N, CA and C atoms as an extended XYZ file, in Angstrom:
558
Properties=species:S:1:pos:R:3:atomname:S:1:resname:S:1:resid:I:1 pbc="F F F"
N       -25.745       -9.001      -21.420 N   MET     1
C       -25.714       -9.754      -22.867 CA  MET     1
C       -26.357       -7.240      -24.107 C   MET     1
N       -26.106       -7.836      -24.630 N   GLN     2
C       -26.209       -5.925      -25.360 CA  GLN     2
C       -27.606       -6.548      -26.747 C   GLN     2
N       -28.439       -5.730      -26.152 N   LEU     3
C       -29.840       -5.290      -27.196 CA  LEU     3
C       -29.895       -4.597      -28.238 C   LEU     3
N       -30.249       -4.557      -29.343 N   VAL     4
C       -30.098       -2.820      -30.327 CA  VAL     4
C       -31.467       -2.865      -29.377 C   VAL     4
N       -31.641       -1.898      -29.355 N   VAL     5
C       -32.228       -0.686      -29.317 CA  VAL     5
C       -33.646       -0.196      -30.105 C   VAL     5
N       -32.374        0.734      -31.272 N   ALA     6
C       -32.670        2.045      -31.749 CA  ALA     6
C       -31.776        2.189      -33.073 C   ALA     6
N       -32.702        2.823      -33.605 N   ARG     7
C       -31.345        3.492      -34.832 CA  ARG     7
C       -31.080        4.602      -35.058 C   ARG     7
N       -31.340        4.834      -35.961 N   ILE     8
C       -31.030        6.928      -35.160 CA  ILE     8
C       -30.922        7.181      -36.562 C   ILE     8
N       -32.543        8.165      -36.243 N   GLY     9
C       -32.399        8.509      -38.267 CA  GLY     9
C       -32.210       10.337      -38.549 C   GLY     9
N       -32.823       10.574      -39.315 N   ARG    10
C       -32.035       11.986      -39.538 CA  ARG    10
C       -32.213       13.017      -38.274 C   ARG    10
N       -31.152       13.711      -38.590 N   ALA    11
C       -31.781       15.303      -37.782 CA  ALA    11
C       -32.991       15.449      -37.803 C   ALA    11
N       -33.416       16.068      -36.210 N   HIS    12
C       -34.760       16.562      -36.809 CA  HIS    12
C       -34.833       18.137      -36.213 C   HIS    12
N       -35.207       19.522      -36.897 N   GLY    13
C       -34.827       21.015      -36.215 CA  GLY    13
C       -33.744       21.454      -36.491 C   GLY    13
N       -33.604       22.570      -35.386 N   ILE    14
C       -31.778       23.140      -35.191 CA  ILE    14
C       -31.260       22.635      -33.871 C   ILE    14
N       -31.683       22.470      -33.325 N   LYS    15
C       -31.181       22.195      -31.597 CA  LYS    15
C       -30.454       20.547      -31.264 C   LYS    15
N       -30.902       20.040      -32.201 N   GLY    16
C       -29.939       18.649      -31.820 CA  GLY    16
C       -30.868       17.470      -32.015 C   GLY    16
N       -31.785       17.738      -31.774 N   GLU    17
C       -32.736       16.322      -32.051 CA  GLU    17
C       -32.640       15.348      -33.348 C   GLU    17
N       -33.055       14.324      -32.795 N   VAL    18
C       -33.178       13.129      -34.408 CA  VAL    18
C       -33.934       12.264      -34.685 C   VAL    18
N       -34.767       11.559      -34.813 N   THR    19
C       -35.359       10.647      -35.310 CA  THR    19
C       -34.301        9.563      -35.140 C   THR    19
N       -35.968        8.646      -34.354 N   VAL    20
C       -34.782        7.278      -33.988 CA  VAL    20
C       -35.617        6.257      -34.646 C   VAL    20
N       -35.826        5.332      -35.186 N   GLU    21
C       -35.964        4.493      -35.323 CA  GLU    21
C       -36.197        2.633      -34.612 C   GLU    21
N       -37.203        2.798      -33.349 N   VAL    22
C       -37.288        2.040      -32.636 CA  VAL    22
C       -37.297        0.164      -32.513 C   VAL    22
N       -36.409       -0.138      -32.478 N   ARG    23
C       -36.254       -1.375      -31.965 CA  ARG    23
C       -36.568       -2.165      -30.746 C   ARG    23
N       -37.468       -1.831      -29.841 N   THR    24
C       -37.451       -2.713      -28.739 CA  THR    24
C       -39.582       -2.334      -28.415 C   THR    24
N       -40.082       -3.126      -27.848 N   ASP    25
C       -40.946       -2.953      -27.014 CA  ASP    25
C       -41.028       -1.824      -25.395 C   ASP    25
N       -40.533       -1.490      -25.321 N   GLU    26
C       -39.967       -1.052      -24.665 CA  GLU    26
C       -39.843        0.437      -24.400 C   GLU    26
N       -40.454        0.705      -25.484 N   PRO    27
C       -39.387        2.338      -25.529 CA  PRO    27
C       -38.816        3.030      -24.272 C   PRO    27
N       -40.130        3.637      -23.343 N   GLU    28
C       -40.355        3.898      -22.588 CA  GLU    28
C       -38.998        3.822      -20.858 C   GLU    28
N       -39.101        2.197      -21.328 N   LEU    29
C       -37.808        1.982      -19.766 CA  LEU    29
C       -36.324        2.464      -21.026 C   LEU    29
N       -36.225        1.620      -21.571 N   ARG    30
C       -34.618        1.267      -23.027 CA  ARG    30
C       -34.601        2.528      -22.696 C   ARG    30
N       -35.519        3.461      -23.723 N   LEU    31
C       -34.541        5.041      -23.875 CA  LEU    31
C       -35.251        6.161      -23.714 C   LEU    31
N       -35.552        6.348      -22.566 N   ALA    32
C       -35.932        7.255      -21.044 CA  ALA    32
C       -34.691        7.817      -21.268 C   ALA    32
N       -35.161        9.838      -21.381 N   PRO    33
C       -33.391       10.407      -20.279 CA  PRO    33
C       -32.502        9.927      -19.393 C   PRO    33
N       -32.317        9.987      -19.815 N   GLY    34
C       -31.071        9.667      -18.596 CA  GLY    34
C       -30.387        8.501      -18.556 C   GLY    34
N       -30.858        7.726      -19.838 N   ALA    35
C       -30.200        6.151      -19.713 CA  ALA    35
C       -28.909        6.264      -20.380 C   ALA    35
N       -27.550        5.973      -21.116 N   VAL    36
C       -26.786        5.770      -21.636 CA  VAL    36
C       -26.439        4.867      -22.567 C   VAL    36
N       -26.422        4.859      -23.456 N   LEU    37
C       -25.828        3.706      -24.290 CA  LEU    37
C       -25.443        3.023      -25.347 C   LEU    37
N       -24.923        2.396      -25.253 N   ALA    38
C       -23.606        1.941      -26.580 CA  ALA    38
C       -23.643        2.353      -27.389 C   ALA    38
N       -22.937        1.538      -28.514 N   THR    39
C       -23.868        2.247      -30.119 CA  THR    39
C       -23.061        1.183      -31.021 C   THR    39
N       -23.397        1.522      -31.402 N   GLU    40
C       -22.518        0.708      -33.454 CA  GLU    40
C       -22.305        1.788      -34.561 C   GLU    40
N       -21.650        2.318      -35.101 N   PRO    41
C       -20.213        2.373      -34.529 CA  PRO    41
C       -19.960        2.362      -32.966 C   PRO    41
N       -18.836        1.589      -32.708 N   ALA    42
C       -18.082        2.402      -30.641 CA  ALA    42
C       -18.084        3.497      -31.456 C   ALA    42
N       -17.408        3.718      -32.049 N   SER    43
C       -16.763        5.327      -31.811 CA  SER    43
C       -17.612        6.340      -31.863 C   SER    43
N       -18.979        6.442      -31.794 N   ALA    44
C       -19.880        7.292      -31.866 CA  ALA    44
C       -20.956        7.298      -30.015 C   ALA    44
N       -20.142        6.351      -29.249 N   GLY    45
C       -20.714        6.348      -28.579 CA  GLY    45
C       -19.416        6.779      -26.555 C   GLY    45
N       -20.174        6.222      -26.568 N   PRO    46
C       -22.158        5.541      -25.000 CA  PRO    46
C       -21.871        7.107      -25.618 C   PRO    46
N       -23.611        7.073      -25.571 N   LEU    47
C       -24.065        7.826      -25.768 CA  LEU    47
C       -25.735        8.418      -24.754 C   LEU    47
N       -25.515        9.659      -24.415 N   THR    48
C       -27.052        9.592      -22.993 CA  THR    48
C       -28.216       10.473      -23.333 C   THR    48
N       -28.697       10.010      -23.277 N   ILE    49
C       -30.110       10.710      -24.011 CA  ILE    49
C       -30.228       11.776      -22.992 C   ILE    49
N       -31.199       13.298      -23.297 N   GLU    50
C       -30.762       14.206      -22.564 CA  GLU    50
C       -32.897       14.127      -22.376 C   GLU    50
N       -33.287       14.823      -23.682 N   THR    51
C       -34.758       14.239      -23.975 CA  THR    51
C       -34.520       13.630      -25.382 C   THR    51
N       -35.783       13.457      -24.509 N   GLY    52
C       -36.865       13.024      -24.812 CA  GLY    52
C       -38.118       13.088      -25.603 C   GLY    52
N       -39.035       12.430      -26.931 N   ARG    53
C       -40.626       12.877      -27.539 CA  ARG    53
C       -41.071       12.545      -28.214 C   ARG    53
N       -42.507       13.016      -28.596 N   VAL    54
C       -42.806       11.658      -29.473 CA  VAL    54
C       -42.908       13.397      -30.686 C   VAL    54
N       -43.004       13.619      -31.983 N   HIS    55
C       -43.544       14.314      -32.164 CA  HIS    55
C       -44.407       13.636      -34.161 C   HIS    55
N       -45.993       14.142      -34.073 N   SER    56
C       -45.838       13.371      -35.330 CA  SER    56
C       -46.016       11.801      -35.526 C   SER    56
N       -45.506       11.480      -34.298 N   GLY    57
C       -45.532        9.494      -34.447 CA  GLY    57
C       -43.776        9.165      -34.077 C   GLY    57
N       -43.765       10.111      -34.482 N   ARG    58
C       -41.747       10.130      -34.433 CA  ARG    58
C       -41.464        9.820      -33.341 C   ARG    58
N       -40.628        9.111      -33.024 N   LEU    59
C       -39.772        9.371      -31.416 CA  LEU    59
C       -38.796       10.094      -31.470 C   LEU    59
N       -37.908       11.261      -31.156 N   LEU    60
C       -36.870       12.019      -30.711 CA  LEU    60
C       -36.977       12.177      -29.794 C   LEU    60
N       -34.838       11.922      -30.297 N   LEU    61
C       -34.365       12.307      -28.656 CA  LEU    61
C       -33.568       13.277      -29.370 C   LEU    61
N       -32.508       13.316      -27.609 N   ARG    62
C       -31.502       14.436      -27.871 CA  ARG    62
C       -30.396       13.816      -27.398 C   ARG    62
N       -28.929       14.109      -26.913 N   PHE    63
C       -28.703       13.241      -26.088 CA  PHE    63
C       -26.926       14.101      -26.300 C   PHE    63
N       -26.379       14.394      -24.654 N   ALA    64
C       -26.378       15.069      -24.312 CA  ALA    64
C       -25.280       15.313      -24.727 C   ALA    64
N       -24.350       17.278      -25.096 N   GLY    65
C       -23.393       16.790      -26.641 CA  GLY    65
C       -23.153       17.385      -27.771 C   GLY    65
N       -25.257       16.983      -28.303 N   PHE    66
C       -24.967       16.901      -29.031 CA  PHE    66
C       -26.157       18.364      -29.254 C   PHE    66
N       -25.662       19.504      -29.666 N   ALA    67
C       -26.525       20.633      -29.602 CA  ALA    67
C       -27.476       21.535      -30.993 C   ALA    67
N       -26.251       20.653      -31.196 N   ASP    68
C       -27.371       21.069      -32.696 CA  ASP    68
C       -27.605       20.145      -33.907 C   ASP    68
N       -27.493       20.839      -35.207 N   ARG    69
C       -28.299       20.562      -36.121 CA  ARG    69
C       -27.345       19.258      -36.992 C   ARG    69
N       -25.723       19.759      -37.462 N   THR    70
C       -24.915       19.718      -37.699 CA  THR    70
C       -24.176       18.036      -36.716 C   THR    70
N       -24.190       18.305      -35.577 N   ALA    71
C       -23.890       17.250      -34.699 CA  ALA    71
C       -24.865       15.920      -34.228 C   ALA    71
N       -26.477       16.481      -34.830 N   ALA    72
C       -26.835       15.131      -34.550 CA  ALA    72
C       -26.863       13.924      -35.951 C   ALA    72
N       -26.977       15.588      -37.159 N   GLU    73
C       -26.990       14.003      -38.715 CA  GLU    73
C       -24.897       14.193      -38.387 C   GLU    73
N       -24.439       13.710      -37.741 N   ALA    74
C       -23.400       13.168      -37.494 CA  ALA    74
C       -23.702       11.621      -37.328 C   ALA    74
N       -24.801       11.304      -36.351 N   LEU    75
C       -25.030       10.363      -35.845 CA  LEU    75
C       -26.128        9.454      -36.861 C   LEU    75
N       -26.279       10.397      -37.802 N   ARG    76
C       -27.085        9.546      -38.462 CA  ARG    76
C       -27.710        7.961      -38.941 C   ARG    76
N       -28.176        7.147      -38.075 N   GLY    77
C       -27.547        5.072      -39.208 CA  GLY    77
C       -26.947        4.460      -38.164 C   GLY    77
N       -26.355        4.921      -36.932 N   THR    78
C       -25.905        4.653      -35.931 CA  THR    78
C       -27.605        3.647      -34.394 C   THR    78
N       -26.372        2.440      -34.062 N   LEU    79
C       -27.505        2.115      -33.813 CA  LEU    79
C       -27.431        2.072      -31.807 C   LEU    79
N       -28.668        1.815      -31.255 N   LEU    80
C       -28.660        1.981      -30.067 CA  LEU    80
C       -28.097        0.266      -29.490 C   LEU    80
N       -27.260        0.553      -27.945 N   ILE    81
C       -27.497       -0.825      -27.467 CA  ILE    81
C       -27.478       -0.338      -26.228 C   ILE    81
N       -28.448       -1.273      -25.848 N   ALA    82
C       -28.713       -1.315      -24.159 CA  ALA    82
C       -28.634       -2.900      -23.310 C   ALA    82
N       -27.587       -2.809      -22.135 N   GLU    83
C       -27.640       -3.418      -22.220 CA  GLU    83
C       -28.566       -4.584      -20.919 C   GLU    83
N       -28.806       -5.667      -21.710 N   VAL    84
C       -29.769       -6.413      -20.560 CA  VAL    84
C       -29.722       -7.444      -20.036 C   VAL    84
N       -30.371       -8.048      -18.873 N   ASP    85
C       -30.296       -9.221      -18.100 CA  ASP    85
C       -30.347      -10.499      -19.426 C   ASP    85
N       -29.168      -11.675      -19.322 N   PRO    86
C       -29.934      -12.361      -20.527 CA  PRO    86
C       -31.496      -13.019      -20.104 C   PRO    86
N       -30.962      -13.412      -18.552 N   GLU    87
C       -32.521      -14.026      -18.048 CA  GLU    87
C       -33.662      -13.235      -18.231 C   GLU    87
N       -33.920      -12.028      -18.394 N   ASP    88
C       -34.863      -11.284      -18.633 CA  ASP    88
C       -35.941      -11.413      -20.424 C   ASP    88
N       -37.354      -11.643      -19.385 N   THR    89
C       -37.952      -11.697      -21.152 CA  THR    89
C       -38.765      -10.858      -21.702 C   THR    89
N       -39.816      -10.300      -22.306 N   PRO    90
C       -40.877       -9.629      -22.543 CA  PRO    90
C       -41.616       -9.659      -21.411 C   PRO    90
N       -43.024       -9.362      -21.184 N   GLU    91
C       -43.578       -9.465      -20.336 CA  GLU    91
C       -44.954      -10.752      -21.106 C   GLU    91
N       -44.737       -9.816      -21.987 N   ASP    92
C       -45.862      -11.260      -22.941 CA  ASP    92
C       -45.134      -12.489      -23.203 C   ASP    92
N       -46.259      -13.412      -23.070 N   PRO    93
C       -45.663      -14.511      -23.739 CA  PRO    93
C       -46.403      -14.921      -25.582 C   PRO    93
N       -46.044      -14.462      -25.808 N   ASP    94
C       -46.267      -13.863      -27.267 CA  ASP    94
C       -44.649      -13.041      -28.520 C   ASP    94
N       -44.115      -12.516      -27.233 N   GLU    95
C       -43.550      -11.543      -27.348 CA  GLU    95
C       -41.856      -12.132      -27.472 C   GLU    95
N       -40.289      -11.420      -28.245 N   TYR    96
C       -39.319      -12.485      -27.698 CA  TYR    96
C       -38.614      -11.140      -28.643 C   TYR    96
N       -37.030      -11.197      -27.782 N   TYR    97
C       -36.312      -10.473      -28.017 CA  TYR    97
C       -35.654      -11.199      -29.416 C   TYR    97
N       -34.681       -9.943      -30.463 N   ASP    98
C       -33.737      -10.270      -32.268 CA  ASP    98
C       -33.255      -12.245      -31.336 C   ASP    98
N       -32.863      -11.289      -30.260 N   HIS    99
C       -31.359      -13.004      -29.966 CA  HIS    99
C       -31.905      -14.275      -29.732 C   HIS    99
N       -33.404      -14.274      -29.087 N   GLN   100
C       -33.855      -15.246      -28.903 CA  GLN   100
C       -34.630      -15.574      -30.654 C   GLN   100
N       -34.563      -15.225      -30.811 N   LEU   101
C       -35.011      -15.528      -32.613 CA  LEU   101
C       -33.640      -16.806      -33.949 C   LEU   101
N       -33.311      -15.254      -33.493 N   ILE   102
C       -31.891      -15.970      -33.952 CA  ILE   102
C       -31.642      -16.872      -34.415 C   ILE   102
N       -31.100      -18.151      -35.297 N   ASP   103
C       -30.557      -18.911      -35.219 CA  ASP   103
C       -31.791      -19.867      -35.293 C   ASP   103
N       -33.687      -20.163      -34.499 N   LEU   104
C       -33.706      -20.796      -35.071 CA  LEU   104
C       -33.959      -21.658      -35.094 C   LEU   104
N       -34.246      -22.740      -35.757 N   ASP   105
C       -34.751      -23.471      -37.491 CA  ASP   105
C       -36.316      -23.512      -37.836 C   ASP   105
N       -36.299      -23.068      -38.824 N   VAL   106
C       -37.692      -22.579      -39.788 CA  VAL   106
C       -37.596      -24.203      -39.888 C   VAL   106
N       -39.283      -24.771      -40.219 N   VAL   107
C       -39.880      -25.730      -40.009 CA  VAL   107
C       -41.574      -25.420      -40.590 C   VAL   107
N       -42.085      -26.332      -41.637 N   THR   108
C       -43.229      -25.430      -42.212 CA  THR   108
C       -43.998      -26.599      -41.008 C   THR   108
N       -45.209      -26.636      -40.733 N   VAL   109
C       -46.578      -27.475      -39.728 CA  VAL   109
C       -46.474      -28.940      -39.992 C   VAL   109
N       -45.650      -28.858      -41.170 N   ASP   110
C       -46.081      -30.782      -41.971 CA  ASP   110
C       -44.447      -30.845      -42.091 C   ASP   110
N       -43.664      -30.370      -40.983 N   GLY   111
C       -41.924      -30.808      -40.603 CA  GLY   111
C       -40.457      -30.442      -41.940 C   GLY   111
N       -41.664      -29.598      -42.922 N   THR   112
C       -40.684      -29.656      -43.927 CA  THR   112
C       -39.582      -28.616      -43.004 C   THR   112
N       -38.156      -28.484      -44.426 N   GLU   113
C       -36.924      -27.757      -43.087 CA  GLU   113
C       -37.185      -26.428      -44.538 C   GLU   113
N       -36.983      -25.257      -43.600 N   VAL   114
C       -37.331      -23.955      -44.340 CA  VAL   114
C       -35.920      -23.222      -44.914 C   VAL   114
N       -35.013      -23.550      -43.413 N   GLY   115
C       -33.869      -22.699      -43.238 CA  GLY   115
C       -33.596      -22.237      -42.128 C   GLY   115
N       -33.029      -21.026      -41.515 N   ARG   116
C       -32.618      -20.821      -40.334 CA  ARG   116
C       -32.640      -19.119      -40.384 C   ARG   116
N       -32.904      -18.583      -39.255 N   ILE   117
C       -33.605      -17.405      -39.111 CA  ILE   117
C       -32.215      -16.762      -38.880 C   ILE   117
N       -31.732      -14.936      -39.713 N   SER   118
C       -30.663      -15.202      -39.541 CA  SER   118
C       -30.454      -13.653      -39.275 C   SER   118
N       -31.867      -13.028      -39.494 N   GLU   119
C       -31.773      -11.157      -38.961 CA  GLU   119
C       -33.636      -11.519      -38.991 C   GLU   119
N       -33.897      -10.382      -37.894 N   ILE   120
C       -35.214       -9.888      -37.701 CA  ILE   120
C       -35.783       -8.314      -38.404 C   ILE   120
N       -36.250       -7.694      -39.841 N   SER   121
C       -36.661       -6.457      -39.889 CA  SER   121
C       -37.639       -6.201      -39.579 C   SER   121
N       -37.439       -4.826      -39.086 N   HIS   122
C       -38.569       -3.959      -38.146 CA  HIS   122
C       -39.425       -3.070      -38.969 C   HIS   122
N       -40.627       -3.713      -40.114 N   LEU   123
C       -41.164       -2.394      -39.976 CA  LEU   123
C       -42.524       -1.920      -39.656 C   LEU   123
N       -42.851       -1.171      -39.895 N   PRO   124
C       -43.314        0.116      -39.371 CA  PRO   124
C       -44.930       -1.338      -38.393 C   PRO   124
N       -45.642       -2.023      -39.673 N   TYR   125
C       -46.532       -2.655      -39.666 CA  TYR   125
C       -46.867       -3.652      -39.148 C   TYR   125
N       -45.461       -4.412      -38.921 N   GLN   126
C       -44.906       -5.989      -38.451 CA  GLN   126
C       -43.991       -6.181      -38.567 C   GLN   126
N       -43.296       -7.184      -38.018 N   ASP   127
C       -41.805       -7.009      -37.871 CA  ASP   127
C       -42.123       -9.185      -39.573 C   ASP   127
N       -40.752       -9.034      -39.658 N   LEU   128
C       -40.174       -9.724      -40.675 CA  LEU   128
C       -38.886      -10.408      -40.623 C   LEU   128
N       -39.370      -11.789      -40.342 N   LEU   129
C       -37.646      -12.383      -40.205 CA  LEU   129
C       -37.573      -13.109      -41.606 C   LEU   129
N       -36.663      -13.222      -41.628 N   ILE   130
C       -35.279      -12.992      -42.272 CA  ILE   130
C       -34.889      -15.020      -42.714 C   ILE   130
N       -35.248      -15.125      -43.650 N   VAL   131
C       -34.794      -16.820      -43.364 CA  VAL   131
C       -34.362      -17.684      -44.339 C   VAL   131
N       -32.294      -17.330      -43.932 N   ARG   132
C       -31.526      -17.815      -45.160 CA  ARG   132
C       -31.514      -20.092      -45.615 C   ARG   132
N       -32.455      -19.789      -46.306 N   ARG   133
C       -32.485      -21.566      -46.661 CA  ARG   133
C       -31.105      -22.116      -46.876 C   ARG   133
N       -31.113      -23.243      -47.230 N   SER   134
C       -30.108      -24.017      -47.279 CA  SER   134
C       -28.996      -24.125      -48.801 C   SER   134
N       -29.595      -23.372      -50.019 N   ASP   135
C       -28.987      -23.006      -51.216 CA  ASP   135
C       -28.692      -21.645      -50.632 C   ASP   135
N       -28.497      -21.143      -49.810 N   GLY   136
C       -28.222      -19.225      -49.653 CA  GLY   136
C       -29.301      -18.279      -49.894 C   GLY   136
N       -30.119      -19.258      -50.810 N   SER   137
C       -30.546      -17.714      -50.308 CA  SER   137
C       -31.492      -17.982      -49.156 C   SER   137
N       -32.750      -16.473      -48.881 N   GLU   138
C       -32.779      -16.171      -47.527 CA  GLU   138
C       -34.774      -15.602      -48.470 C   GLU   138
N       -35.470      -16.003      -47.518 N   VAL   139
C       -36.975      -15.519      -47.153 CA  VAL   139
C       -37.188      -14.299      -46.019 C   VAL   139
N       -38.322      -13.820      -46.101 N   MET   140
C       -38.556      -13.428      -46.117 CA  MET   140
C       -40.573      -13.381      -45.488 C   MET   140
N       -39.581      -13.905      -43.622 N   ILE   141
C       -41.402      -14.683      -43.465 CA  ILE   141
C       -41.960      -13.081      -42.295 C   ILE   141
N       -43.496      -12.332      -43.359 N   PRO   142
C       -43.938      -11.764      -41.840 CA  PRO   142
C       -44.275      -12.305      -40.083 C   PRO   142
N       -43.978      -12.154      -39.254 N   PHE   143
C       -44.409      -12.119      -38.135 CA  PHE   143
C       -44.704      -11.533      -37.423 C   PHE   143
N       -45.926      -12.818      -37.466 N   VAL   144
C       -47.686      -12.753      -37.425 CA  VAL   144
C       -48.033      -14.094      -36.736 C   VAL   144
N       -48.771      -14.598      -36.235 N   SER   145
C       -49.320      -15.003      -35.814 CA  SER   145
C       -50.189      -16.532      -36.470 C   SER   145
N       -50.921      -15.601      -37.209 N   GLU   146
C       -51.087      -16.802      -38.845 CA  GLU   146
C       -50.051      -17.133      -39.378 C   GLU   146
N       -48.828      -16.933      -40.091 N   VAL   147
C       -48.138      -16.948      -40.521 CA  VAL   147
C       -46.985      -17.857      -39.204 C   VAL   147
N       -46.446      -17.821      -38.050 N   VAL   148
C       -45.949      -18.321      -37.547 CA  VAL   148
C       -46.379      -18.248      -36.014 C   VAL   148
N       -47.322      -19.884      -37.095 N   PRO   149
C       -48.004      -20.143      -35.400 CA  PRO   149
C       -47.091      -20.279      -33.697 C   PRO   149
N       -45.889      -20.590      -34.461 N   GLU   150
C       -45.196      -21.608      -32.723 CA  GLU   150
C       -43.578      -20.892      -33.014 C   GLU   150
N       -43.266      -20.188      -31.651 N   ILE   151
C       -41.957      -20.863      -31.073 CA  ILE   151
C       -41.394      -20.744      -30.574 C   ILE   151
N       -40.852      -22.128      -30.242 N   ASP   152
C       -40.897      -23.447      -29.371 CA  ASP   152
C       -38.501      -23.067      -29.133 C   ASP   152
N       -39.539      -22.697      -28.103 N   LEU   153
C       -37.524      -22.136      -28.202 CA  LEU   153
C       -36.274      -22.614      -26.756 C   LEU   153
N       -36.910      -23.921      -26.714 N   GLU   154
C       -36.223      -25.502      -25.638 CA  GLU   154
C       -35.587      -25.909      -27.058 C   GLU   154
N       -36.618      -26.432      -28.058 N   ALA   155
C       -36.109      -27.233      -29.395 CA  ALA   155
C       -35.360      -26.656      -30.201 C   ALA   155
N       -35.699      -24.628      -29.680 N   GLN   156
C       -34.434      -23.787      -31.016 CA  GLN   156
C       -34.737      -23.758      -33.199 C   GLN   156
N       -36.853      -23.701      -33.097 N   ARG   157
C       -37.037      -24.006      -33.797 CA  ARG   157
C       -38.107      -22.571      -33.861 C   ARG   157
N       -39.061      -22.372      -34.463 N   ALA   158
C       -39.394      -21.348      -35.250 CA  ALA   158
C       -40.886      -22.703      -36.616 C   ALA   158
N       -42.421      -22.936      -35.798 N   VAL   159
C       -43.173      -23.417      -37.635 CA  VAL   159
C       -43.525      -22.222      -37.943 C   VAL   159
N       -43.492      -22.549      -39.061 N   ILE   160
C       -44.623      -21.658      -40.256 CA  ILE   160
C       -45.169      -22.076      -41.359 C   ILE   160
N       -46.250      -21.932      -41.074 N   ASP   161
C       -47.944      -22.346      -42.010 CA  ASP   161
C       -47.838      -20.839      -43.480 C   ASP   161
N       -47.561      -20.961      -44.291 N   PRO   162
C       -47.104      -20.293      -45.435 CA  PRO   162
C       -48.495      -20.768      -45.898 C   PRO   162
N       -48.774      -19.441      -46.419 N   PRO   163
C       -49.325      -19.303      -47.680 CA  PRO   163
C       -49.429      -19.427      -48.231 C   PRO   163
N       -50.375      -19.894      -49.752 N   PRO   164
C       -49.819      -20.247      -50.719 CA  PRO   164
C       -48.563      -19.256      -51.343 C   PRO   164
N       -47.404      -19.283      -52.354 N   GLY   165
C       -46.838      -18.461      -52.754 CA  GLY   165
C       -45.493      -17.638      -51.822 C   GLY   165
N       -45.063      -18.310      -50.757 N   LEU   166
C       -44.615      -16.821      -49.774 CA  LEU   166
C       -43.131      -18.174      -50.559 C   LEU   166
N       -42.909      -19.184      -49.785 N   LEU   167
C       -42.228      -20.562      -49.972 CA  LEU   167
C       -41.972      -20.850      -51.587 C   LEU   167
N       -42.620      -21.005      -52.600 N   ASP   168
C       -42.663      -20.212      -53.660 CA  ASP   168
C       -42.942      -20.084      -54.595 C   ASP   168
N       -43.013      -19.487      -55.674 N   GLU   169
C       -44.109      -18.023      -56.287 CA  GLU   169
C       -44.540      -19.101      -57.744 C   GLU   169
N       -44.208      -20.601      -57.662 N   THR   170
C       -45.059      -21.163      -58.240 CA  THR   170
C       -46.801      -21.825      -57.487 C   THR   170
N       -46.777      -22.302      -56.303 N   GLN   171
C       -47.915      -22.029      -55.963 CA  GLN   171
C       -48.513      -20.795      -56.256 C   GLN   171
N       -48.375      -19.164      -56.058 N   ALA   172
C       -48.545      -18.628      -56.241 CA  ALA   172
C       -49.731      -18.411      -57.519 C   ALA   172
N       -48.649      -18.450      -58.613 N   GLU   173
C       -49.019      -17.675      -60.071 CA  GLU   173
C       -50.717      -20.008      -59.654 C   GLU   173
N       -50.427      -20.843      -59.036 N   VAL   174
C       -51.491      -21.481      -59.514 CA  VAL   174
C       -52.444      -21.915      -58.098 C   VAL   174
N       -52.446      -21.006      -57.029 N   ALA   175
C       -53.510      -20.308      -56.460 CA  ALA   175
C       -54.740      -19.185      -56.548 C   ALA   175
N       -53.601      -18.251      -57.254 N   ARG   176
C       -54.567      -17.323      -59.074 CA  ARG   176
C       -55.253      -17.778      -59.462 C   ARG   176
N       -55.328      -18.662      -60.611 N   GLY   177
C       -55.640      -20.076      -61.097 CA  GLY   177
C       -56.755      -20.157      -61.150 C   GLY   177
N       -56.573      -21.188      -59.519 N   GLU   178
C       -57.345      -21.731      -59.268 CA  GLU   178
C       -59.021      -19.983      -58.267 C   GLU   178
N       -59.693      -20.078      -58.945 N   GLY   179
C       -60.726      -19.467      -57.791 CA  GLY   179
C       -60.241      -17.968      -57.546 C   GLY   179
N       -58.662      -16.972      -58.085 N   GLY   180
C       -58.955      -15.933      -58.004 CA  GLY   180
C       -59.768      -15.477      -58.740 C   GLY   180
N       -59.934      -13.846      -57.483 N   ALA   181
C       -60.818      -12.800      -58.309 CA  ALA   181
C       -59.632      -12.309      -59.502 C   ALA   181
N       -61.620      -11.429      -60.241 N   GLU   182
C       -61.428      -10.887      -61.226 CA  GLU   182
C       -61.234       -9.574      -62.032 C   GLU   182
N       -60.896       -8.506      -62.215 N   ARG   183
C       -60.942       -7.824      -62.451 CA  ARG   183
C       -61.022       -7.842      -64.443 C   ARG   183
N       -62.439       -7.204      -64.305 N   GLY   184
C       -63.005       -7.273      -65.618 CA  GLY   184
C       -64.638       -5.903      -65.483 C   GLY   184
N       -64.567       -5.141      -66.664 N   GLY   185
C       -66.458       -4.956      -66.926 CA  GLY   185
C       -67.382       -5.271      -66.978 C   GLY   185
N       -68.399       -5.087      -68.094 N   ALA   186
C       -69.906       -5.540      -68.239 CA  ALA   186
C       -69.893       -6.313      -69.074 C   ALA   186
């Protein structure tokens, strides 16, 4: 099974390094020097990681055969894909690979159907579950335990406890009107 582990960003410096948006909880394993990764688009790879280092909180990688800024910049936007064993699961029971979450049905704690997870958006501070509703619209659900208290892989569903307004904007307006904080002067 293939797993997207990073997305290549802009070139850094003049020696072929690139920034990467890490999409794995195991970058030291999946993005280590010597790792050979498939790419999307496939025509960009496979790529072999030559060096890696952290600079100002960002992971920088250099790939074999990409020795200057121009060559590195041509990789921008490329997805890096690692081959993983389908039986392999994260060590922490509260962590999941994207492929485990995609296509799970999403229901609220009271059983109301919300939709199906179509994508995972990896942001710097938290991940978002992108849920496609039956009417074709999408809703973004913060993937935090307070909002997503249960993932049941056997039942193929995610249970959410959405705060007011997450699924219905009119609920947010009602919640703001009832005891909401008020700005004002003396």
